[in-house]
Each structure stands twice: as C-alpha cells, then as structure tokens.
Backbone bond lengths (Angstrom), bond angles and torsions (degrees), N, CA, C in turn:
res aa  C-N    CA-C-N  psi(-1)  N-CA   C-N-CA  omega(-1)  CA-C   N-CA-C  phi
1 M - - - 1.437 - - 1.534 110.05 -
2 R 1.319 117.72 -43.79 1.484 118.05 -179.25 1.508 112.18 -65.63
3 R 1.325 116.82 -38.89 1.461 119.72 179.05 1.515 109.47 -63.20
4 A 1.316 116.59 -45.41 1.478 120.72 -179.93 1.510 110.76 -61.45
5 L 1.318 116.31 -38.92 1.493 120.54 179.48 1.518 109.63 -66.29
6 A 1.274 117.55 -48.75 1.444 120.77 -176.85 1.551 112.18 -66.01
7 A 1.323 114.53 -33.57 1.482 118.30 178.73 1.504 114.04 -74.01
8 D 1.332 115.67 -45.09 1.456 119.90 -167.42 1.538 115.17 -125.87
9 G 1.322 117.92 -9.30 1.446 118.59 -176.69 1.537 111.85 86.92
10 Y 1.304 116.76 157.35 1.456 124.35 -176.75 1.505 112.65 -56.39
11 E 1.346 116.17 -43.18 1.450 119.91 -175.82 1.534 111.36 -59.97
12 A 1.314 118.16 -33.79 1.468 122.00 -173.11 1.586 110.66 -83.26
13 V 1.360 116.24 -16.88 1.437 117.60 -177.22 1.550 107.39 -73.84
14 T 1.327 114.12 132.97 1.488 119.91 179.00 1.515 110.72 -124.90
15 I 1.277 116.35 156.98 1.463 121.00 175.45 1.528 109.23 -61.97
16 E 1.351 116.16 -40.19 1.485 120.29 177.18 1.531 111.51 -56.94
17 G 1.334 115.33 -47.39 1.424 120.82 -179.56 1.506 113.73 -64.47
18 L 1.343 117.18 -40.53 1.445 121.77 177.21 1.558 110.64 -65.41
19 A 1.363 116.12 -40.20 1.441 118.94 179.42 1.512 109.42 -65.02
20 E 1.312 117.20 -43.10 1.464 120.95 -179.44 1.510 109.52 -60.64
21 A 1.371 117.34 -47.76 1.462 121.14 -177.95 1.544 110.00 -63.63
22 A 1.301 118.05 -32.13 1.479 119.82 -179.67 1.516 112.60 -87.63
23 G 1.348 118.17 -8.08 1.436 120.92 179.10 1.515 112.54 73.50
24 V 1.319 116.74 31.14 1.471 120.86 179.47 1.525 108.37 -130.06
25 S 1.320 116.42 171.36 1.456 120.74 177.25 1.493 111.26 -81.36
26 K 1.341 116.05 163.40 1.490 120.12 175.49 1.495 109.02 -64.16
27 Q 1.314 118.35 -34.52 1.459 121.03 -179.55 1.514 111.22 -61.47
28 T 1.348 116.39 -37.28 1.463 119.87 175.90 1.484 112.17 -60.73
29 I 1.329 116.09 -46.21 1.458 122.09 178.96 1.523 110.24 -59.61
30 Y 1.348 116.77 -49.74 1.439 121.54 -178.16 1.531 112.60 -65.19
31 R 1.338 116.49 -25.96 1.472 118.88 177.98 1.537 109.89 -65.82
32 W 1.349 117.43 -32.55 1.456 120.88 -175.55 1.587 110.77 -95.82
33 W 1.330 116.05 -36.02 1.455 119.94 -176.70 1.506 109.11 -134.15
34 K 1.348 114.18 141.54 1.484 120.01 -177.81 1.524 111.05 -85.45
35 T 1.346 117.36 -26.68 1.414 119.45 -174.70 1.554 109.41 -143.70
36 K 1.298 115.92 165.35 1.458 118.42 176.58 1.550 110.22 -70.75
37 A 1.344 115.52 -26.55 1.479 118.41 175.91 1.555 109.03 -63.49
38 A 1.310 117.83 -37.48 1.457 121.01 176.97 1.490 112.23 -65.32
39 I 1.323 116.53 -40.05 1.476 121.96 178.34 1.536 109.80 -61.83
40 L 1.319 113.40 -49.62 1.451 118.13 -179.57 1.524 111.91 -62.75
41 G 1.342 114.64 -41.62 1.477 118.88 177.63 1.501 113.04 -57.19
42 E 1.306 115.95 -46.62 1.445 119.37 179.18 1.521 111.24 -66.52
43 A 1.309 117.38 -42.39 1.514 118.39 176.99 1.524 111.06 -60.64
44 L 1.306 118.38 -38.85 1.448 119.44 179.65 1.505 112.86 -74.16
45 L 1.324 119.36 -35.27 1.441 121.55 178.01 1.557 110.10 -66.16
46 E 1.303 117.84 -30.34 1.450 121.58 -177.42 1.547 112.65 -93.42
47 G 1.285 118.05 -18.88 1.475 120.48 -176.23 1.497 111.27 -107.83
48 S 1.297 115.14 -170.19 1.493 118.83 175.58 1.513 110.51 -88.87
49 L 1.283 114.56 152.69 1.467 119.79 178.65 1.503 109.18 -109.34
50 P 1.347 118.20 129.07 1.444 117.88 177.15 1.530 110.57 -59.63
51 G 1.344 114.49 137.81 1.439 119.26 179.65 1.531 113.45 94.97
52 S 1.354 116.28 -27.17 1.457 117.41 179.74 1.501 111.72 -86.30
53 D 1.291 117.47 -9.39 1.453 120.05 -175.24 1.532 111.87 -106.63
54 V 1.300 118.69 11.40 1.455 122.98 -178.56 1.517 107.67 -72.04
55 A 1.284 115.50 124.04 1.492 122.47 178.74 1.535 108.36 -107.64
56 V 1.292 117.00 106.65 1.454 121.63 178.21 1.539 107.91 -111.34
57 P 1.354 116.23 115.71 1.457 117.80 -177.00 1.543 109.43 -66.64
58 M 1.314 115.83 149.33 1.478 120.98 -179.75 1.498 107.22 -96.47
59 T 1.334 113.02 135.33 1.461 120.25 179.84 1.565 107.26 -118.31
60 D 1.283 116.77 -166.40 1.489 121.22 176.89 1.544 110.39 -87.09
61 D 1.323 117.36 -2.46 1.476 120.01 -176.62 1.503 108.74 -109.09
62 L 1.324 118.25 100.54 1.458 125.34 -179.37 1.532 110.83 -53.59
63 G 1.305 117.16 -52.74 1.466 120.66 -179.83 1.508 114.02 -58.14
64 A 1.322 117.10 -42.13 1.470 120.06 178.91 1.520 109.21 -65.38
65 D 1.319 118.10 -40.48 1.467 120.70 179.55 1.529 111.36 -63.58
66 L 1.324 117.19 -42.85 1.495 120.20 178.75 1.496 111.23 -66.91
67 R 1.327 119.54 -40.48 1.453 121.91 175.18 1.530 111.47 -61.64
68 A 1.344 116.42 -43.52 1.463 120.98 179.77 1.516 109.65 -62.21
69 W 1.284 117.02 -42.00 1.505 119.54 -179.67 1.527 111.05 -61.99
70 F 1.360 115.19 -53.48 1.462 118.66 -177.79 1.538 112.58 -59.90
71 T 1.309 115.47 -40.23 1.426 120.63 -179.65 1.557 110.23 -65.17
72 A 1.293 117.61 -50.36 1.467 121.55 -178.89 1.540 111.19 -61.88
73 V 1.336 117.50 -46.83 1.470 119.79 -174.21 1.546 108.77 -69.65
74 S 1.299 117.18 -46.70 1.474 118.47 -176.49 1.518 111.18 -65.32
75 A 1.323 117.14 -35.53 1.489 117.61 176.30 1.547 110.19 -66.07
76 G 1.319 118.03 -41.82 1.447 120.85 -179.96 1.501 112.48 -66.13
77 L 1.298 117.00 -41.36 1.479 119.15 -179.42 1.500 114.03 -77.28
78 A 1.317 118.12 -15.16 1.475 120.58 177.13 1.516 111.49 -80.47
79 R 1.335 118.66 -12.22 1.474 120.22 175.56 1.535 108.90 -63.81
80 P 1.332 117.52 156.31 1.481 118.55 -177.96 1.532 115.47 -52.90
81 E 1.338 116.22 -39.61 1.474 117.55 179.24 1.508 111.34 -66.03
82 G 1.297 117.04 -39.74 1.487 119.85 179.54 1.499 110.98 -67.53
83 V 1.287 119.69 -40.15 1.455 124.06 179.31 1.524 111.09 -63.23
84 A 1.355 114.14 -46.75 1.463 120.78 179.35 1.482 111.49 -62.48
85 L 1.312 117.25 -43.86 1.458 119.73 -178.78 1.538 112.17 -70.14
86 A 1.308 117.11 -37.30 1.474 118.42 177.19 1.524 111.78 -63.74
87 R 1.317 114.94 -40.39 1.458 119.28 -179.74 1.555 109.78 -70.30
88 A 1.328 115.58 -39.55 1.450 119.90 178.89 1.528 109.85 -66.20
89 L 1.325 118.03 -38.67 1.436 120.24 178.01 1.521 112.99 -58.25
90 I 1.322 116.83 -36.38 1.423 119.43 173.72 1.546 111.53 -62.93
91 E 1.317 115.00 -44.55 1.444 118.55 179.99 1.532 111.96 -66.36
92 V 1.328 117.27 -36.88 1.458 120.59 176.64 1.513 109.91 -63.91
93 T 1.337 115.68 -45.25 1.473 118.48 179.79 1.526 110.84 -62.81
94 A 1.291 119.16 -36.51 1.471 121.56 178.25 1.513 110.30 -68.28
95 A 1.346 118.28 -39.91 1.452 122.79 -177.92 1.514 112.21 -75.20
96 D 1.344 116.24 -36.61 1.467 122.52 -174.09 1.538 108.26 -142.22
97 P 1.327 117.66 86.71 1.463 118.39 -174.29 1.557 114.19 -57.99
98 E 1.335 115.39 -35.32 1.485 118.68 179.66 1.537 110.89 -65.26
99 L 1.289 117.17 -46.09 1.448 121.69 177.14 1.515 109.17 -64.01
100 G 1.302 117.59 -41.99 1.492 121.77 177.41 1.492 111.58 -55.49
101 L 1.317 115.12 -44.67 1.496 119.24 179.33 1.534 111.02 -61.14
102 L 1.317 116.67 -45.78 1.471 121.07 178.67 1.507 110.73 -58.81
103 L 1.356 115.28 -45.49 1.483 117.71 -179.64 1.502 112.29 -67.70
104 N 1.310 118.03 -41.71 1.425 120.61 179.13 1.550 111.11 -63.93
105 E 1.301 115.49 -37.96 1.497 118.84 177.26 1.524 110.17 -65.55
106 R 1.322 115.08 -40.06 1.506 118.95 -178.48 1.537 107.59 -63.67
107 L 1.313 118.22 -40.25 1.431 121.26 -179.73 1.532 110.83 -70.01
108 A 1.289 115.22 -37.94 1.467 121.64 -172.77 1.542 112.07 -79.40
109 A 1.316 117.90 -31.22 1.482 120.27 -175.17 1.526 112.99 -54.64
110 P 1.311 121.66 -49.96 1.467 117.68 -179.22 1.526 113.54 -65.85
111 I 1.340 114.32 -30.52 1.515 117.94 177.96 1.515 108.90 -68.59
112 R 1.321 116.81 -45.39 1.458 121.21 178.65 1.522 110.95 -60.28
113 E 1.304 118.66 -39.83 1.447 121.55 179.62 1.516 110.93 -65.65
114 W 1.330 117.48 -44.64 1.494 120.85 -179.61 1.490 108.69 -64.43
115 V 1.328 117.55 -46.41 1.476 119.88 -178.98 1.511 110.95 -62.72
116 A 1.336 119.07 -44.24 1.412 122.09 -177.68 1.549 110.58 -61.61
117 E 1.297 116.36 -41.64 1.483 121.74 177.94 1.565 109.47 -64.90
118 R 1.348 114.73 -44.54 1.483 118.22 -176.73 1.538 111.73 -68.29
119 V 1.367 115.82 -37.50 1.439 119.70 177.87 1.539 110.67 -68.45
120 A 1.335 116.44 -39.30 1.487 119.26 176.33 1.512 110.54 -61.02
121 R 1.320 117.54 -45.72 1.477 120.27 176.66 1.497 112.04 -59.84
122 G 1.354 116.58 -40.94 1.451 121.61 177.66 1.537 112.44 -62.66
123 C 1.336 114.95 -38.60 1.456 119.62 176.56 1.542 111.08 -63.96
124 E 1.339 115.83 -46.01 1.483 120.60 178.25 1.504 111.80 -60.07
125 A 1.318 117.70 -36.39 1.430 124.01 -177.97 1.552 111.56 -80.57
126 G 1.319 117.27 -11.23 1.467 120.86 -176.98 1.506 113.74 82.31
127 D 1.347 117.30 14.77 1.458 121.13 179.46 1.539 112.23 -89.54
128 V 1.332 116.44 -21.26 1.444 122.18 -172.54 1.532 109.11 -127.62
129 R 1.295 116.18 135.66 1.471 121.33 178.73 1.540 108.69 -61.35
130 A 1.321 117.45 147.35 1.436 122.13 -176.98 1.582 111.17 -70.06
131 D 1.316 117.75 -22.78 1.477 120.79 -177.11 1.531 112.94 -88.19
132 V 1.344 119.11 5.94 1.457 122.15 -178.39 1.494 109.45 -68.97
133 D 1.316 116.28 134.04 1.482 123.77 179.61 1.539 107.14 -89.79
134 A 1.317 116.39 106.76 1.455 119.45 -177.94 1.523 112.47 -62.05
135 A 1.331 116.24 -36.02 1.518 119.14 178.61 1.491 111.33 -64.76
136 A 1.336 119.64 -36.53 1.442 121.23 176.10 1.531 110.98 -65.56
137 I 1.313 117.58 -39.35 1.445 121.99 177.04 1.510 110.34 -64.03
138 A 1.359 115.98 -46.01 1.451 121.74 177.38 1.538 110.55 -57.07
139 D 1.329 118.71 -41.47 1.422 120.11 178.96 1.502 112.56 -61.96
140 Q 1.309 117.83 -34.70 1.434 122.50 175.71 1.516 111.75 -66.93
141 F 1.325 116.94 -41.19 1.454 121.07 176.10 1.538 108.24 -61.01
142 I 1.322 118.01 -47.38 1.467 121.53 -176.68 1.516 108.75 -64.14
143 A 1.318 119.51 -42.36 1.476 121.28 -179.60 1.535 111.02 -63.78
144 T 1.298 115.98 -43.07 1.477 118.89 179.64 1.528 110.84 -66.21
145 A 1.331 116.99 -43.92 1.486 117.30 -178.38 1.538 109.19 -69.71
146 S 1.296 118.55 -35.48 1.483 121.90 177.01 1.478 111.88 -60.37
147 Y 1.358 116.42 -44.88 1.449 120.98 177.56 1.502 110.91 -58.89
148 S 1.348 117.35 -44.35 1.444 120.34 176.07 1.531 113.63 -56.17
149 A 1.346 113.56 -42.40 1.480 116.52 178.78 1.524 111.74 -68.65
150 L 1.311 117.98 -40.20 1.429 119.35 -177.88 1.521 113.70 -64.45
151 I 1.341 115.69 -34.25 1.483 117.44 178.86 1.545 110.96 -88.45
152 G 1.326 114.89 -6.88 1.491 119.79 177.30 1.498 113.32 67.44
153 Q 1.361 117.80 30.95 1.455 123.47 179.61 1.500 110.14 -134.53
154 P 1.287 118.27 136.39 1.463 119.22 174.89 1.571 106.19 -69.38
155 L 1.313 115.84 150.85 1.441 118.99 177.02 1.507 110.80 -62.97
156 P 1.320 118.22 132.47 1.469 119.46 177.34 1.515 109.04 -66.84
157 A 1.346 116.26 152.28 1.454 119.75 -178.95 1.514 113.60 -53.00
158 E 1.391 115.78 -37.46 1.453 117.30 179.51 1.498 111.85 -65.29
159 R 1.311 118.14 -35.64 1.472 121.52 -179.50 1.528 109.32 -71.86
160 V 1.298 118.66 -38.47 1.414 121.14 176.48 1.534 109.36 -63.12
161 E 1.311 117.87 -45.50 1.446 121.07 179.60 1.531 112.12 -63.98
162 S 1.290 119.69 -43.59 1.447 121.38 179.89 1.514 111.38 -68.38
163 T 1.353 119.05 -36.48 1.436 122.50 178.89 1.546 109.68 -66.10
164 V 1.309 117.99 -45.82 1.421 121.96 179.04 1.525 112.16 -65.22
165 A 1.300 116.77 -41.40 1.508 120.28 179.29 1.540 109.51 -62.15
166 L 1.350 117.17 -44.06 1.434 121.05 179.07 1.553 110.55 -63.21
167 L 1.332 114.88 -43.34 1.438 119.65 179.44 1.539 111.54 -62.15
168 L 1.303 116.09 -46.30 1.467 119.95 -179.35 1.512 111.67 -64.14
169 R 1.315 117.94 -36.03 1.480 118.81 174.51 1.528 112.69 -61.53
170 G 1.340 114.90 -37.41 1.446 120.07 -177.28 1.506 114.06 -75.27
171 I 1.345 118.84 -30.24 1.454 120.59 -175.90 1.516 114.76 -107.31
172 G 1.352 116.17 -8.66 1.454 119.35 -174.26 1.519 116.05 -71.46
173 E 1.282 113.37 158.21 1.499 120.89 176.48 1.479 110.86 -72.12
C-alpha cells in the first residue's frame, strides 16, 4: 500500500491493484477490508508514520530545538511518501472518521510527548511561562508540519525562523 501511495498517490490506488500486488483475489481483499481507506488505515496503524519518528535532541537552546524540529519534520514530510500519506490520511479521515482519529492520534502522540518535555524543560530553565499549554503548542507544530506535507514542500528557513520567533514571543517569560 505504501509503495503504491508513494508512486501514484491515493487516488490511483485500487483494490484490484492491491490484490494483484499481494497475489490474491479482489474477493480476498474485500473479505478483510471494505474500502481502500480501511486497508491504508490498518497499514498505518501497524507501520511507522512519516514525521512521527523524527528524533530531535534537546539542547539548552529552546529556539534552536524548535527550529531543528520544524526543519527535520517538514523535510521528511515533503518527501513523496510523506506527501502521499498526508493526503491519504485526509481521505481516510473523511471516509472513516473513527479510524482517522486513531491515525491522527498515533501521529500526534510522539509530537505531543516531545513538545511536553521540551516545554517542561523550558519552564525549568525560565524560558517558558508556567501557564503555557504544551498540548496547544503541539497542535501548532502538527498543523504547521501537516501544511508542509500537504503542499509537498519543506518549510523554507525563513518560515521556520518566523514561526519559531512568533512561538517564542507567545510562550516566553
């Protein structure tokens, strides 16, 4: 499924093509999954999601860490596989909202964890106000990274810089 997505995009993926690639009949596919969105959903729930596996080390420089995260994630999601999966995730969510929520949470969880830890460290260092909502910050990270994937372009360095500067002004002590 992932190869087909990256090669041709979600719209071009067919049950017939997936059955042929798997060496089974269409009926076998339909016995297990009702739609291609369900197949993709299961594949994504069981596999890795682009962007959720980015490991950005934390330093003493909050701004540098945020810039490194945005740069790494947007570059990864702008690759053909990341673009195809981001666009397919929207289609899966439209076709099956419950599955879409599970997939979005799976993608968001590692981001929320990283942001929560980085915000906590920033609070301890006096760089971040104690009342900052780490989940709200994570949602901004997810939205910005998702936009990058949807347009198929990594965020330009100027956009990363302006986004981080705006964020720092909003959460800083």
